[in-house]
N, C-alpha and C positions, 0 to 999 in steps of 0.2 A: 713901469718901475716906480715905486714910491717908497719913501722912508717915513717912519713915524717914531716919536719919542715914547719910550716905555720906561716906567719906574719899576724896578724890581726891589721889593722890600726884603732886607736881609736882617736876621737877628743880630743884635749888637755884639753878642759874644762869639759870633762866627770867627773861626781862626783863619779861614780863607774866604774872604768876602766875594772876590771875583768868581771863584769856583762855585760858591753857593748860588750866586746870581745865575751863572750858566746852568746849574742843576735845576733851578726853579723855572728857567725859561725854556729849557730843552724840550719839554712835552709839547710846546707850541711851535716847534720848528718842523718844517717839511724839508726833507732832504732832496738833493738834486737827482736822486735815484727814483724820484717819483713817489716815494713812500709818503702817504698822507694819512692822518688820523683825524678824528672828528674835532680835535683841539687845535689843529694846525692854524697858525696865524701869520707866520713869516717864513721866508726861505733863506734868511741870513740875519745875523745880528752881531754887534760889536759894542763894547763899552765906549761911550762918548760919541764917536763918529761925527756926524754933522751937528750934533748937539753938544759937542765938547765944551766943558766949562760952564754951561748954562746954569747948573746947580749953584754956581758961585757968581752969577750975574753976567757972564760973558755974552757978547752979542751973537746972535744966530749966524750960522754959515750955511743956510739951506741951499743956496744957489750954486755952491761949489761942487763940481763933479769930483769923484775920487782923484782923478789925475790932476785937476786944478788945485785941490786941497793939498796933495803931496807936493806939487810944484811950489805952492805958496808957503807951506809950513814945514816941509820935510817929512821924512819917514817916521820919526819917533816923537812927533809933537804931542800926540794924544796920550796923556798919562792917566791911568786909572784913578789916581788920587784926586784929579780935577773933576772926576765924575762920580764920586762917592761922598755922601754927606748925610748927616743925621736929619731925619725927616722934619723935626721941629725947627731946623735952621733954614729950610728951603722956602723961598717965597711962594705964597699961595697964588701969585700971579703967573707962575710957571705951571701950566696945566698940561700934563702929558696926554697922549692919545690913549694909553693903556697903563694899567697898574697890575703887577703880579704880587700877591701877598705872600708872606712867609709859609703859608700852608699850600701854596701853589695855585691859588684861585686867580683867574684872569678877569679883570674888569676893564671895560673900554667905553668910548664915547659913541659907539655905534647906536644909531636910532635914538639919540638923546640930543636935545638942544644944548647949546654952549653953557647956559646958566645951570641947567640941571646937572650936566657932567662936572662942571667946576665945583658945584656943591658936593656931589658924590665923591669926587676925587679928594677934596679937602677933608671930608669926613673919614675917608680911609686913611689918609695921611695922619690925621689927628689920632685915630685909633692906634696907629703904629708910630707915634711920635718919637719914641726912643730907639726905633729901628734905623738902619742905614738905608738910604736910597742909592741904588746904583742906576745911573742914567744909561740907558741902552738905545742905540740907533738900530731899529729893526727895519728890515727890507722885505717887501713883498712884490 
């Protein structure tokens, strides 16, 4: 079981940012019914999750299990607004494992060294600088 941070880039004029992020990420989801497609990358995802608030500089909470997270912070602590931010405002030091662009294309760090991926991720974020980033905790 592992978690990874994914940035889903959503058009700034989207009326339902969370819904649009789900729509863009859905093709990469594998259901618990065993349905798998060639694009499958995760078996679960949620806005924020273990990465809650990091778009705004919050400290990581990687080591908390869901039960410990709930015990420590309560049920409704993760707010979508804390995990949605304009791409141009997000620190380039925060490098996700993967990025999904507004046209539904998936990019990730697989088979790339840290420096190469950080450069590629930064270029993608620059290209979509006026878009919104939705920070997603993916599980696989």
